[in-house]
N, C-alpha and C positions, 0 to 999 in steps of 0.2 A: 069806463076804466076797462070793461071787458072787451070792447072793440080794440083798444089798444094792446091788450094781451093777445088777442087773436092776430092783429097786425104783426106783433112781434114774432108770435109762432109761425105765421105764414113766412116772414122774411127768413126765419131760421131754416125752415124747411127747403126754401128756395136756395139758400146759401149752401146747404148739402149737396144739392143738385148741381150747383154752380162748381162746388170744389170737384165733385166727381167728374163733371165734364172736363175741367181743367186738367185732371189728372190722365184722363184718357187722351185729350189732345196732346199732352206734353209727352206721355209714352209713345204715341204714333209719330210726333215730331223726331223723338229721340230715335226710334227705328228707323226713320227715314234718312236721318243724318248718318247713321251707321251704315246703312246700305249705300249711300252716296259715298262715303270714306272708303269702303270697301271696293266698290266699282272703280273709284278714281284711282286708288292704289293699284289695282289690277292693270288697267290701263297704263298707268305711268311707269310700273315697274316691270311690265311684261318685255318691253325691248332690252332692259338692263338685264334681266335674268336669262334672255336668250344670248345675249352677248357673253355673259358669264359662263353658260353652257358651252358655247363654241370655243371660249378661251380655254376652259377645262380640257376639252376633247384635244385640242391642239397641244396642250401641255402633256398630257398624257401620251399622244402620238410621239411626240418630240422625246419624252423620256424613254419610251419603248425603243426608238431609234437609237438613242444614246447608249442603252443597254446592249444592244445589238452590236454597235460599233465597238463598245468596250471589249466584248467577248469574241470578235472575229477579227482576222487579219484582213487589211483594207484591201491587198492585192488579190489574194487567193479566196477570200471568203470563207476559209476554213476556221473552225475554232482555235483560239490562242490558248496560252497557258492559264489565263485567268478563268477560262470556262472550265478547265479542268479541275480546279480547286473546288472542294465541296462548298456548298452554302451552310449557313448556320443550322438549318433544319437538318440536313443531312449529317453534320458533325454531330448534333445532338443525339440523333437517332443511333449512330455508329456508337457514341459513348456509352449510350444506355444499353445497347446490345453487348458491348463489351464488359460492362458491369454486370450484367445479368449472368454472363458466362462465368465470370470470375466468382461471383456468389454461389452459383451453382456448383462449381468446382469446389470451393471452400467448405460448403455445406454438406457434401456428399459423403456418406459413410464410407470409410475405407476398411479394407479387411485387415485383421490383425495379422502381423508377421510373427511367426513363432521363431524363437532363437534356438539354435541347435548347437 
């Protein structure tokens, strides 16, 4: 009976070692699969990303050209009326300055006038 208990104990110890080895192997395989997926996606999507960057640059250049054409005369190349109108930031800045002047004038103490 003692031999049977030793055999069971030995098998139990070997099973822990086998489980630890299986965990180590599965972790290594998972890391290898993750690295493979990352490398494959990098190689597969790299041309697509280059194409998207190129299209974005072209779109930005086209928008810049359209803005230039919208604000200049086609024959002379001089600024037209739309370029003379202030943009939203300039309008807000001007409105803020006018409001500050108005508040300053309203809050400034005025001398009392004596009636004679």
